[in-house]
C-alpha positions in Angstrom: 9.4 50.9 36.8 7.3 52.5 39.4 8.6 51.7 43.1 5.5 50.2 44.2 4.9 47.8 41.6 8.1 47.1 41.8 8.0 46.1 45.3 5.0 43.9 44.6 6.6 41.9 41.9 10.0 41.5 43.7 8.0 40.0 46.8 6.0 37.8 44.3 9.3 36.6 42.8 10.7 36.1 46.1 8.1 34.0 47.4 8.4 31.7 44.0 11.9 31.4 44.7 11.3 30.3 48.3 8.7 27.7 47.0 11.0 26.1 44.9 13.3 25.2 48.1 14.1 26.8 51.5 17.4 28.0 52.1 18.5 29.0 48.5 19.4 32.4 47.5 19.4 34.2 44.4 21.6 37.5 43.5 19.5 40.7 44.1 20.7 42.3 41.0 19.3 39.2 39.0 16.1 39.2 40.5 15.6 42.9 40.2 16.6 42.6 36.4 14.1 39.9 36.0 11.1 41.8 37.6 12.1 44.8 35.1 11.6 42.7 32.1 8.2 43.9 30.4 5.5 41.2 30.5 4.8 40.6 27.1 1.3 41.6 26.3 -0.8 39.2 24.8 -4.2 39.5 23.1 -3.9 43.4 23.3 -2.9 43.6 27.2 -1.0 46.6 28.2 2.1 46.1 30.2 2.6 46.0 33.7 4.8 49.0 34.2 2.0 51.4 35.9 1.3 51.7 39.5 -0.3 49.1 41.5 -4.2 49.1 40.7 -6.6 48.1 43.3 -10.3 47.2 43.1 -12.7 50.1 44.5 -14.5 48.9 47.8 -18.3 49.1 48.5 -20.5 47.9 51.0 -23.5 45.7 50.1 -26.6 48.3 48.9 -29.2 45.8 50.5 -30.5 44.9 46.8 -30.3 41.3 46.7 -31.5 40.7 43.1 -29.0 43.6 41.9 -26.6 42.5 39.0 -24.8 45.6 39.1 -22.0 47.5 40.9 -23.3 49.8 43.6 -23.7 52.7 41.1 -26.2 50.6 39.5 -24.7 51.3 35.8 -21.9 48.7 35.3 -22.9 45.2 35.0 -21.4 42.5 36.9 -19.5 39.8 34.3 -17.8 37.8 36.6 -17.2 37.3 40.3 -13.9 36.2 42.2 -14.2 35.1 45.7 -11.3 34.7 48.3 -10.6 34.9 52.0 -8.8 37.8 53.4 -5.7 36.7 54.9 -5.9 39.4 57.6 -8.8 37.8 59.1 -7.1 34.2 59.0 -5.8 33.0 62.3 -2.8 30.4 62.4 0.9 30.2 62.2 1.0 30.4 58.2 1.1 34.3 58.2 4.1 34.5 55.6 2.3 32.0 53.5 -0.7 34.2 53.6 1.3 37.1 53.0 2.9 35.5 49.8 -0.8 34.6 48.4 -2.0 38.1 49.1 0.7 39.6 47.2 0.1 37.4 44.2 -3.6 38.1 44.1 -2.7 41.8 44.3 -0.5 41.4 41.5 -3.1 39.4 39.5 -6.0 42.0 40.0 -3.6 44.9 39.2 -2.9 43.3 35.9 -6.6 42.8 35.5 -7.2 46.5 36.0 -4.5 47.4 33.5 -6.2 45.3 31.0 -9.1 47.5 31.4 -11.4 45.6 33.5 -13.2 47.3 36.4 -13.3 45.7 39.6 -15.5 46.3 42.9 -14.8 44.4 46.3 -17.3 43.8 48.9 -17.5 42.0 52.1 -19.5 38.8 52.7 -22.5 39.2 54.6 -22.3 35.9 56.4 -18.6 35.6 56.9 -16.4 38.6 57.1 -13.2 36.8 56.2 -14.9 36.1 52.8 -14.3 38.8 49.9 -16.3 38.9 46.8 -14.6 40.9 43.7 -16.8 41.7 40.8 -15.8 42.0 37.6 -17.1 44.4 34.8 -15.9 44.7 31.2 -16.1 47.9 29.7 -17.6 48.5 26.2 -14.1 49.3 24.5 -13.0 46.0 26.3 -15.5 44.1 25.1 -15.0 45.3 21.4 -11.5 44.8 21.7 -11.6 41.1 22.7 -15.0 40.2 20.8 -12.2 40.9 17.4 -9.5 39.0 18.8 -11.9 35.9 19.7 -13.7 36.2 16.3 -17.1 36.2 18.0 -19.9 36.4 15.7 -22.3 39.3 16.4 -25.5 40.3 14.7 -25.6 42.2 11.1 -28.8 42.7 10.2 -32.3 40.6 10.9 -32.7 37.4 8.7 -35.2 37.7 5.6 -35.2 34.2 5.2 -38.5 32.5 5.4 -38.8 29.3 7.7 -40.4 26.3 6.4 -42.9 24.6 8.7 -42.3 20.9 9.3 -45.1 18.4 8.1 -45.4 17.3 12.0 -45.6 21.0 13.2 -49.0 20.4 14.4 -47.8 17.6 16.8 -44.9 19.5 17.9 -47.3 22.3 19.1 -48.8 20.0 22.1 -45.3 19.6 23.1 -43.5 22.8 22.7 -43.2 25.6 25.5 -45.6 28.2 25.1 -44.1 31.1 23.2 -45.9 33.7 25.1 -44.0 32.6 28.2 -40.7 32.0 26.0 -40.6 34.2 23.3 -38.6 33.2 20.1 -35.3 34.7 19.5 -35.1 37.1 16.5 -33.0 35.6 13.8 -30.1 37.6 12.5 -27.3 37.3 9.8 -24.0 37.4 11.6 -20.6 37.6 11.0 -17.0 37.8 13.1 -17.0 41.2 15.1 -14.6 44.0 13.6 -13.9 47.1 15.6 -13.1 49.2 12.6 -16.7 48.4 11.0 -18.7 49.0 14.3 -21.5 50.8 12.1 -22.1 47.8 10.0 -23.5 45.7 12.9 -26.9 45.9 14.2 -26.3 48.0 17.6 -29.7 49.3 19.0 -28.5 49.3 22.5 -24.8 49.0 23.5 -26.0 47.6 27.3 -27.6 44.5 25.1 -25.6 44.3 22.0 -23.2 41.6 24.0 -25.3 39.1 25.7 -24.4 38.2 29.5 -23.3 34.7 28.3 -21.0 36.6 25.8 -19.7 39.1 28.3 -19.0 36.1 30.6 -16.9 34.5 28.0 -15.1 37.5 27.3 -14.3 38.1 31.1 -13.2 34.7 31.5 -11.0 34.9 28.6 -9.2 37.7 30.2 -9.2 36.1 33.4 -7.4 33.0 32.3 -4.7 35.4 31.0 -4.1 37.7 33.9 -0.4 37.4 35.1 0.6 37.5 38.7 4.3 36.6 38.7 7.4 36.1 36.7 10.0 33.4 37.3 12.9 32.6 35.2 11.3 34.5 32.4 8.5 32.3 32.5 5.2 34.2 33.1 2.6 32.2 35.8 -1.0 33.4 34.8 -4.4 32.1 34.9 -7.3 32.2 37.3 -7.4 28.2 37.0 -4.0 28.1 38.7 -5.1 30.7 41.4 -7.9 28.7 42.3 -5.9 25.3 42.7 -3.4 27.1 44.7 -6.3 28.3 46.9 -5.6 31.9 46.4 -9.2 32.5 45.2 -12.0 30.0 46.2 -14.2 30.5 43.5 -14.8 32.1 40.2 -18.2 32.0 38.3 -20.5 34.4 36.6 -23.8 35.2 38.1 -27.3 33.8 37.8 -29.6 36.3 36.8 -32.3 35.5 39.2 -33.5 32.8 41.9 -34.7 29.9 40.4 -38.1 29.6 42.0 -38.8 33.6 42.4 -38.5 36.1 39.7 -36.2 39.1 40.3 -37.7 42.6 41.7 -35.4 44.2 39.1 -37.8 45.2 36.4 -35.0 44.9 33.7 -34.1 41.4 34.7 -35.2 38.8 32.1 -35.5 36.2 34.7 -34.3 33.5 32.4 -33.1 31.2 35.2 -36.7 31.3 36.5 -38.1 30.7 33.1 -35.9 27.8 32.5 -36.6 26.1 35.8 -40.4 26.6 35.3 -40.4 25.6 31.7 -37.7 23.2 31.5 -36.3 21.5 34.5 -39.5 21.1 36.5 -40.6 17.7 36.6 -44.0 18.3 35.1 -42.3 19.5 32.0 -41.0 15.6 31.2 -42.9 15.1 28.0 -42.3 18.7 27.0 -39.8 19.6 24.1 -36.8 21.6 25.2 -36.2 25.3 25.3 -33.0 24.9 23.5 -32.6 28.5 22.2 -33.1 29.8 25.5 -30.6 27.2 27.3 -28.2 28.1 24.3 -28.5 31.8 25.3 -27.9 31.5 29.1 -25.5 28.6 29.3 -23.8 28.7 25.7 -23.5 26.7 22.8 -21.7 23.9 24.6 -24.6 23.2 27.1 -27.1 23.8 24.5 -25.7 21.3 22.0 -25.3 18.6 24.6 -29.2 18.8 25.7 -29.9 19.2 21.7 -28.3 15.5 21.0 -29.6 13.9 24.5 -33.1 15.3 23.4 -32.9 14.2 19.8 -31.1 10.8 21.2 -34.2 10.3 23.5 -36.7 10.8 20.5 -35.1 8.5 18.2 -35.5 5.8 21.2 -39.1 6.3 20.9 -39.5 4.2 17.7 -36.7 1.5 18.9 -38.6 1.1 22.3 -41.8 0.6 20.6 -40.4 -2.3 18.1 -38.3 -3.7 21.0 -41.5 -3.7 23.3 -43.6 -5.5 20.3 -40.8 -8.1 20.0 -40.9 -8.8 23.7 -44.9 -8.9 23.7 -44.3 -11.6 20.7 -41.9 -13.5 22.7 -44.2 -13.3 25.9 -47.5 -14.6 24.2 -45.7 -17.0 22.0 -43.9 -18.8 24.9 -46.4 -21.3 25.6 -46.1 -22.8 22.1 -42.3 -23.5 22.5 -42.0 -26.9 22.0 -38.5 -27.2 23.3 -39.4 -25.5 26.7 -42.3 -28.0 26.9 -40.1 -31.0 26.6 -37.7 -29.4 29.0 -40.5 -29.0 31.6 -42.2 -32.3 30.7 -41.8 -34.9 33.5 -41.5 -37.7 30.9 -39.1 -35.9 28.9 -37.1 -33.5 30.8 -37.7 -35.2 34.2 -36.3 -38.5 33.1 -33.1 -37.0 31.4 -30.0 -37.0 33.7 -27.3 -34.4 33.1 -23.8 -34.9 33.7 -22.2 -32.7 36.5 -20.8 -29.6 35.6 -17.6 -29.6 38.1 -15.4 -32.2 39.5 -16.1 -34.4 42.4 -18.4 -31.7 44.3 -21.2 -31.7 41.5 -23.5 -34.5 41.2 -25.8 -35.8 38.5 -29.0 -33.6 38.1 -32.4 -33.6 36.2 -32.8 -31.5 33.1 -36.3 -30.2 34.4 -34.6 -28.0 37.0 -34.3 -25.7 34.4 -37.7 -25.3 33.6 -38.2 -21.8 34.5 -35.1 -20.4 33.0 -36.1 -22.3 29.8 -39.6 -20.3 29.6 -38.1 -17.0 30.2 -35.6 -17.9 27.5 -38.4 -18.5 25.2 -39.3 -14.8 25.4 -35.9 -13.3 24.3 -34.8 -16.4 22.1 -37.6 -15.8 19.3 -37.8 -15.0 15.9 -38.8 -11.4 17.2 -35.1 -10.9 18.3 -33.9 -11.6 14.8 -36.3 -9.1 13.5 -35.4 -6.5 16.1 -31.5 -7.0 15.7 -31.8 -6.1 12.1 -34.0 -3.0 12.8 -31.6 -1.8 15.5 -28.8 -2.1 12.7 -30.6 0.1 10.5 -32.2 2.4 13.3 -28.8 3.4 14.5 -27.7 4.4 10.9 -30.7 6.5 10.8 -30.1 8.2 14.3 -26.5 9.2 13.3 -27.4 10.5 9.9 -30.2 12.4 11.2 -28.3 13.9 14.0 -25.8 15.2 11.5 -28.5 17.1 9.8 -29.8 18.6 13.0 -26.1 19.2 14.2 -25.6 21.1 11.0 -28.7 23.0 11.6 -27.8 23.9 15.0 -24.2 24.9 13.7 -25.7 27.6 11.6 -28.6 28.8 13.8 -26.0 29.0 16.8 -23.2 30.7 14.7 -20.5 27.7 15.1 -20.0 26.9 11.5 -16.5 28.2 11.4 -16.0 28.1 15.0 -12.8 25.8 15.1 -11.2 27.8 12.2 -11.7 31.1 13.4 -12.6 31.4 17.2 -10.8 28.5 19.4 -7.7 29.8 21.4 -5.0 28.1 22.7 -5.2 26.9 26.5 -3.6 29.1 29.1 -1.5 26.0 30.5 -0.3 25.4 26.9 0.9 28.8 26.4 2.5 29.0 29.7 4.9 26.3 28.9 6.1 27.3 25.4 9.7 27.5 25.7 11.1 25.9 22.7 11.4 27.8 19.2 10.5 26.1 16.0 9.9 27.3 12.6 6.2 27.0 11.3 6.5 25.0 7.5 3.9 27.1 6.2 4.6 30.7 7.5 8.3 30.3 7.8 7.8 32.1 11.2 9.6 31.4 14.7 6.6 30.2 17.0 6.7 29.0 20.7 6.0 25.3 21.4 6.2 23.7 25.2 8.0 20.6 23.9 10.4 19.4 21.0 9.3 16.4 18.4 11.7 14.2 20.8 9.7 15.3 23.5 6.4 14.9 22.2 7.2 11.3 21.2 8.3 10.7 24.9 5.0 12.0 26.4 2.8 10.2 23.7 4.9 6.8 24.7 4.5 7.4 28.2 0.8 8.2 28.0 0.0 5.4 25.6 1.8 2.8 28.4 0.0 4.0 31.1 -3.4 3.8 29.2 -2.8 0.4 28.3 -1.7 -0.6 31.7 -5.0 0.4 33.1 -6.9 -1.4 30.3 -4.7 -4.5 31.2 -5.6 -3.9 35.0 -9.4 -4.2 34.1 -8.6 -7.5 32.2 -7.2 -8.7 35.3 -10.4 -7.9 37.3 -12.5 -9.7 34.7 -10.1 -12.8 34.9 -10.5 -12.5 38.8 -14.4 -12.5 38.4 -14.1 -15.3 36.0 -12.3 -17.2 38.6 -14.7 -16.3 41.3 -17.8 -17.7 39.0 -15.8 -21.1 38.6 -14.6 -21.4 42.3 -18.1 -20.0 43.9 -20.2 -22.5 41.3 -18.5 -25.3 43.3 -19.8 -24.3 46.5 -23.4 -23.4 45.3 -23.5 -27.0 43.6 -22.7 -28.5 46.7 -24.9 -26.7 49.0 -27.7 -25.9 46.5 -30.1 -28.9 45.3 -29.7 -30.0 41.8 -33.2 -31.8 41.4 -36.6 -30.9 42.2 -39.8 -32.6 43.2 -42.1 -30.0 42.1 -43.1 -28.9 45.7 -40.3 -26.5 46.6 -41.0 -23.5 44.7 -37.6 -21.6 45.5 -35.9 -24.6 44.1 -37.0 -23.7 40.7 -35.3 -20.2 41.1 -32.3 -20.7 43.1 -30.3 -23.1 41.1 -26.5 -23.0 41.3 -26.1 -21.5 37.8 -28.6 -18.7 38.7 -27.1 -18.1 42.1 -23.6 -17.9 40.4 -24.6 -15.6 37.9 -26.4 -13.3 39.8 -23.6 -12.7 42.5 -21.0 -12.7 39.9 -22.8 -9.7 38.1 -23.2 -7.7 41.2 -19.7 -8.2 42.1 -18.8 -7.0 38.8 -20.7 -4.1 39.2 -19.3 -3.0 42.0 -15.6 -3.3 40.7 -16.7 -1.3 37.7 -17.7 1.6 39.8 -14.6 1.5 42.0 -12.3 1.3 38.8 -14.4 4.2 37.2 -13.8 6.6 40.4 -10.0 5.6 40.4 -9.2 5.9 36.5 -11.2 9.4 36.1 -8.5 10.8 38.3 -5.8 8.9 36.3 -7.1 10.0 32.9 -7.1 13.7 33.9 -3.5 13.2 34.9 -2.3 11.7 31.9 -4.3 14.2 29.3 -2.7 17.0 31.6 0.7 15.4 31.1 0.1 15.4 27.4 -0.4 19.2 27.4 -2.8 19.3 24.5 -3.3 22.8 22.3 -6.7 23.5 22.6 -9.5 23.0 24.9 -11.1 20.9 22.0 -8.3 18.9 21.5 -8.0 18.0 25.4 -11.4 17.1 25.8 -11.0 14.8 22.6 -8.0 13.2 24.1 -9.6 12.7 27.4 -12.7 11.4 25.7 -10.9 8.8 23.8 -8.9 7.5 27.2 -11.9 7.5 29.0 -13.9 5.6 26.5 -11.5 3.1 25.9 -11.4 2.4 29.5 -15.1 2.3 30.0 -15.7 0.3 27.2 -13.5 -2.6 28.4 -14.7 -1.9 32.0 -18.5 -2.1 31.2 -18.4 -4.5 28.4 -15.8 -7.0 29.1 -18.2 -9.1 31.3 -21.0 -9.0 28.6 -18.5 -10.0 25.9 -17.3 -13.0 28.1 -20.6 -14.5 28.6 -22.0 -13.9 25.2 -18.8 -15.3 23.3 -16.4 -17.3 25.6 -18.6 -18.7 28.5 -19.6 -22.6 27.7 -17.7 -22.3 24.2 -14.7 -24.2 25.2 -15.5 -26.8 27.7 -14.7 -30.0 26.1 -16.9 -33.0 27.4 -17.3 -34.6 30.6 -14.5 -37.3 29.8 -12.0 -34.4 28.8 -13.0 -31.3 30.4 -11.1 -27.8 29.5 -9.5 -26.0 32.6 -9.0 -22.3 33.2 -5.3 -21.7 34.2 -5.1 -25.5 34.7 -7.1 -25.4 37.8 -10.5 -24.3 37.5 -13.1 -26.2 35.1 -14.6 -24.0 32.3 -18.1 -22.7 33.0 -20.8 -24.3 31.2 -24.0 -22.6 29.9 -27.7 -24.1 30.8 -29.0 -26.5 28.3 -30.7 -23.4 26.5 -27.6 -21.4 26.4 -26.2 -18.4 28.0 -28.3 -15.9 26.4 -30.5 -15.6 29.7 -27.4 -15.2 31.6 -26.4 -12.2 29.4 -29.6 -10.5 29.8 -29.3 -10.6 33.6 -25.8 -9.1 33.2 -27.4 -6.2 31.1 -30.2 -5.6 33.5 -28.1 -5.5 36.3 -25.3 -3.2 35.1 -28.0 -0.9 33.2 -30.2 -0.7 36.3 -27.2 -0.3 38.8 -25.7 2.3 36.7 -28.7 4.6 36.2 -29.4 4.4 40.1 -25.6 5.2 40.8 -25.2 8.0 38.5 -28.8 9.6 39.8 -27.5 9.2 43.3 -24.2 11.0 42.4 -25.8 13.5 40.0 -29.1 14.8 42.3 -28.7 13.3 46.0 -24.9 14.3 46.5 -25.3 18.0 45.3 -28.7 18.4 47.2 -27.4 17.1 50.3 -24.0 19.2 50.0 -26.0 22.2 49.5 -28.6 21.3 52.3 -25.7 20.9 54.7 -24.1 24.2 53.6 -27.7 25.9 54.4 -27.8 24.2 57.9 -24.4 25.3 58.9 -25.1 28.7 58.2 -27.8 29.2 61.0 -28.4 33.0 60.7 -28.5 32.9 56.8 -32.4 33.2 56.8 -32.2 36.2 58.9 -30.0 38.5 56.6 -30.5 39.8 53.2 -27.7 38.0 50.9 -26.7 39.4 47.5 -27.0 37.6 44.3 -23.1 36.7 44.1 -23.3 35.3 47.7 -26.2 33.2 47.2 -24.8 31.8 44.1 -21.3 31.0 46.0 -23.1 28.6 48.3 -24.0 26.6 45.4 -22.0 23.7 44.1 -19.2 24.0 41.4 -19.8 22.0 38.0 -16.2 21.2 38.0 -13.4 21.5 35.1 -14.8 18.8 32.8 -18.7 20.3 32.7 -20.7 18.0 31.1 -18.1 15.4 30.1 -19.3 12.7 32.4 -23.0 13.3 31.1 -21.8 12.5 27.8 -19.8 9.7 29.0 -23.0 8.1 30.9 -25.0 8.2 27.9 -22.5 6.9 25.3 -22.2 3.7 27.5 -25.9 3.4 27.8 -25.8 3.8 24.0 -23.3 0.9 23.6 -25.5 -1.1 25.8 -28.7 -0.4 23.7 -27.0 -1.2 20.3 -23.9 -3.9 21.1 -26.2 -6.6 23.1 -30.0 -5.6 22.2 -30.4 -8.8 20.5 -30.1 -10.5 24.0 -32.5 -7.7 25.8 -35.0 -6.2 23.2 -36.4 -4.1 26.3 -32.8 -2.3 26.4 -34.3 0.8 24.2 -37.4 1.3 26.4 -35.5 1.3 29.6 -33.1 3.7 28.3 -35.9 5.7 27.1 -37.7 5.9 30.3 -34.0 6.7 32.1 -33.6 9.6 29.3 -36.8 11.3 29.9 -35.6 11.5 33.3 -32.2 12.1 32.5 -32.9 15.3 30.8 -35.1 16.8 33.4 -32.5 15.7 36.2 -29.5 17.5 34.2 -31.7 20.6 33.7 -32.7 20.6 37.4 -29.1 20.1 38.7 -27.5 22.9 36.3 -30.4 25.2 37.2 -30.9 25.0 41.1 -27.8 23.2 42.5 -24.6 24.4 40.6 -23.3 27.7 40.0 -23.8 29.2 36.4 -21.2 27.6 34.1 -19.0 30.1 32.0 -20.7 29.7 28.5 -18.5 28.3 26.0 -18.7 27.6 22.2 -19.0 24.2 20.8 -19.3 23.1 17.1 -20.7 19.5 17.9 -20.4 16.7 20.2 -16.9 16.2 19.6 -15.3 13.1 19.7 -18.2 11.2 21.1 -19.7 11.6 17.0 -16.8 8.9 15.7 -17.2 7.0 18.8 -20.8 6.2 18.3 -20.2 5.8 14.7 -17.6 2.9 15.6 -20.0 1.4 18.2 -22.5 1.4 15.3 -20.3 -0.7 13.1 -19.4 -3.2 16.3 -23.2 -3.4 17.2 -23.9 -5.5 13.6 -21.0 -7.8 14.3 -21.9 -8.5 18.1 -25.6 -8.8 17.5 -25.2 -11.2 14.6 -22.6 -13.4 16.7 -25.0 -13.4 19.8 -27.8 -14.7 17.5 -25.5 -17.2 15.9 -23.2 -18.1 18.9 -25.1 -17.4 22.2 -28.8 -17.9 21.2 -30.1 -21.2 20.2 -31.9 -20.0 17.0 -29.5 -21.3 14.5 -29.3 -24.7 15.9 -33.3 -25.1 16.2 -33.5 -23.9 12.5 -31.1 -26.4 11.5 -32.9 -29.1 13.3 -36.1 -28.2 12.1 -35.4 -28.0 8.4 -32.7 -30.8 8.5 -32.4 -32.9 11.2 -36.2 -33.4 12.0 -36.9 -35.4 8.8 -35.2 -38.2 7.0 -32.5 -38.7 6.4 -31.4 -37.7 10.0 -34.6 -37.8 11.6 -37.4 -40.1 12.0 -40.6 -37.3 11.6 -42.5 -37.2 8.6 -42.9 -33.4 8.5 -40.6 -30.6 9.6 -41.3 -30.2 13.5 -39.6 -29.0 16.6 -40.3 -32.4 18.5 -37.3 -34.4 19.7 -35.1 -31.2 19.4 -33.9 -31.5 23.3 -33.1 -35.3 23.2 -31.1 -34.5 19.6 -29.2 -31.6 20.7 -28.0 -33.4 24.1 -25.1 -35.8 23.6 -24.8 -39.2 25.6 -21.8 -39.9 28.1 -20.9 -43.2 29.6 -20.2 -42.9 33.4 -17.4 -45.4 33.3 -15.7 -43.0 31.0 -15.1 -40.4 33.9 -11.5 -39.4 34.8 -10.7 -40.1 38.6 -10.5 -36.5 39.2 -13.7 -35.6 37.7 -15.8 -38.5 39.1 -18.9 -37.0 40.9 -19.4 -37.6 44.5 -21.5 -40.8 45.4 -25.1 -40.0 45.7 -27.6 -42.7 46.6 -30.0 -41.9 43.8 -27.7 -42.2 41.0 -25.8 -45.4 42.4 -27.1 -47.2 39.5 -26.5 -44.4 36.9 -24.5 -45.8 33.3 -24.9 -42.6 31.1 -25.7 -39.0 31.4 -26.2 -36.2 28.8 -24.3 -33.2 28.4 -25.1 -30.1 25.9 -23.0 -30.6 22.8 -23.1 -32.4 19.3 -21.0 -35.5 19.7 -21.0 -39.2 18.6 -22.1 -41.4 21.7 -19.8 -43.9 23.4 -19.3 -47.2 21.4 -19.5 -45.4 18.0 -16.3 -45.6 15.9 -16.0 -41.7 16.4 -17.2 -41.6 20.1 -16.9 -38.3 21.6 -15.8 -36.6 18.3 -18.1 -33.9 16.9 -21.1 -35.3 14.8 -22.4 -34.1 11.3 -25.1 -31.9 13.3 -22.3 -29.8 14.7 -20.7 -29.1 11.4 -24.1 -28.3 9.9 -24.9 -25.8 12.7 -21.2 -24.4 12.4 -21.6 -23.7 8.7 -25.2 -22.2 9.3 -23.9 -20.0 12.0 -20.9 -18.7 9.8 -23.4 -18.4 7.0 -25.9 -16.4 8.9 -23.2 -13.9 10.4 -21.7 -13.2 6.7 -25.3 -12.8 5.1 -26.7 -10.5 8.1 -23.6 -8.5 8.5 -23.5 -7.6 4.3 -27.0 -7.0 4.3 -27.3 -4.5 7.2 -24.2 -3.1 6.1 -25.2 -2.6 2.5 -28.6 -1.1 3.9 -26.6 1.4 6.4 -24.4 2.5 3.3 -27.6 3.1 1.2 -29.3 5.1 3.9 -25.8 7.0 4.4 -25.7 7.9 0.7 -29.2 9.0 0.4 -29.3 11.3 3.5 -27.2 14.5 3.3 -25.5 15.6 6.1 -26.6 19.3 5.6 -30.3 19.7 4.4 -30.9 21.9 1.1 -32.5 24.5 3.6 -29.5 24.9 5.6 -27.2 25.2 2.7 -29.1 28.0 1.3 -29.2 30.0 4.7 -25.1 29.6 4.8 -24.8 30.8 1.3 -27.3 33.6 1.9 -25.3 34.5 4.9 -22.0 34.5 3.2 -23.4 36.8 0.4 -24.8 39.4 2.8 -21.4 39.4 5.2 -19.5 39.9 1.6 -21.9 42.8 0.7 -22.0 44.5 4.1 -18.3 44.2 5.3 -16.4 44.1 2.2 -18.2 45.5 -1.4 -20.3 48.1 0.4 -17.3 49.7 1.8 -15.6 49.7 -1.6 -18.4 51.3 -3.4 -18.4 53.9 -0.8 -14.5 54.4 -1.2 -15.0 54.7 -5.2 -17.6 57.1 -4.8 -15.5 59.1 -2.5 -12.4 59.0 -4.7 -14.9 59.7 -7.9 -16.1 62.9 -5.8 -12.8 63.6 -4.9 -11.6 63.5 -8.9 -14.2 65.6 -10.0 -13.6 68.5 -7.6 -10.2 68.2 -8.6 -10.8 68.3 -12.4 -13.2 71.3 -11.7 -10.5 73.0 -9.6 -7.9 72.3 -12.3 -10.5 73.6 -15.1 -11.0 76.8 -13.3 -7.3 77.7 -12.7 -6.5 77.0 -16.3 -9.4 78.6 -17.7 -8.3 82.3 -17.2 -5.0 81.5 -19.0 -6.5 80.4 -22.2 -8.9 83.3 -22.2 
């Protein structure tokens, strides 16, 4: 081993040993023996038994838009940033020296792998050093084959069929003269031995900048910097976490608001900002091909899905708005609301207290305004809209599958999972156990045994369940708050009105309790979210998934389970539990043996569920926009202000990008999570709030441009990554779609008053149960409010004395029970059993109809269109012809020529002998 390289690795190993515990010593011969072990090369790497390599040094050449080394020939594919330890002040010189040695070993290994490095000192901060990384052509070819990257074979000869709505899309599409369409190619996994078969016009442009950055990042993630106990330590991510490097990122190709001065620069970032991220493009279609080309398939598939979801929301928003307007314009014909507001009906109905002792009797017409609002949402249009949304969500998911299949073909990700995805470096670093592969019968390294995997899974599952139970505990706390604060509001807020105080019509104890509890619930949701995000990442890191897709799917499942319970638990409580188990005034049901259960308004809990949804959806949208837009903008603004002399100096492209914000390890994970949670609100509880799709549509139109503006102007360029689809979010949305049918059917049946009203209209308004000669809604309120004798109150439930109600003998409450004096007093009456039977029948019929329609739609609409199937078959055929059959034909032809020559020579040799 070279003396210089040996010294460096010796020091690195010693530093690792010192970090494990001070005062420990190790035998020098053992250390030397470990250091002299050859670092096992992975993915074409060379051994480290070479002299220590150092980057080239170069001063900034005052060309701010340059994307090349100082020689103007080698393109910058990645940038590493670190602080010069010799410039740092403090008493941690030994620690800084350790960091410097690790970085030197790492950079030497990168150069040994074939990368070319050039270091330049910062213009603004002399402590900061930028290491520019260039991947030469030979290294690109070698790693493109290792990573199974699909590259162009020949231009596509398939004709594209124009859509019937193509003339409409022209009005919303980006001008093709500004962003020119990409040429279609047939592609195949790259093979270095068949270089001539690929469509190479220019070596400098054959690999796109995004592909070059992917390859550079792949190598950076596998560069070693130390060995300890025969275990390699490697990867740029670990060096970033330990502070050895400050940042690592690919370069933007230009400024977002100005074109580059370099005539060869495509200015793709500038075009994306002007034609995609700018707010004026809010109604335009997205240039997805350019987004994919610049940011990679993973970013492209997110914006493709978000755009498709937003387009499908347009239909749902129109139908939902129509149902809302139907309810709004027909609310004046709502008979039961008129009875509540009528002074001679609702004004004369005295309701029983809704809490013990502190509450008193109250007039029914205090709920007049809420009953009018309820007529808007609790109408026949709501039922139609709930059925429509059950079908809409199926159409959305099925058509998205077709769209995703088209993108998989166009963006060359059809066989991505089988061929291209690599093992995570974190997984590779811990592969210490040897097992025999059942298929290949070869030994392979894994990070844990079967028993160890079971222990990890048990621990992780327990941790997730613990946090879900913690959310349930917070929901119980909110319920206890609602029950206790209702007593306070009931004692302080008026429970009857005289028609002159307008505020009393709205500020009822029920409304005050509902709004305050919803706000507190939202605050708790946001706090728990911030904590659990870190916990979920820690649990998933401990699981140690093998690939990045497995990592993201595991994290997605955990986060969504948590968010599902966190966001939707309060809505499920209001929809299906509040007011359902309250007993009756003479025998109320108590929560935890102390708090009397909440009751709904005489019109039900539907309006309260609508209020809860509005507050959570609106608050969540505002909070997310603050996090996504305001915080990065403020951080960048503060950074610019701190660099007072920044405007006076010319900065290179890499230093401009360094001062932008980092996107984070999880990239667009939180964007997906935000949209899927919104998808749940739009589908699960849409029967209570038909305007939810409209609000989601408006939010998403802004969300697309906000996300585009954010990643184009405020963040460093992300490392391009491959993705076959939206991953685990697809089955999650399918699960939500199935659950939405049940929840909406149950909301209509148990939360709204639609079924009791229909039962009264068709059965109990006429003989033999009613007194009316024809079907009518008159008398519905009186028929659905049971009578209770004041003398039957228990001592602990008797209301406080009030002079106005001193002579009160009976009161009314919301239930279907026999009156006092009846043989079965306070037992459920026949109306109750009719209503229960009608509700259960409605749920069964609605679910089966919608599920049947969903099944038919799923069967009729294929996941992959006929045109896409033809394109895939054509590409496979051409790939086989170009890469396999043509070489075989050439080989046969060469063998035939050789055989002919051989026969001629033999013939020429033998002929003289015969003659």
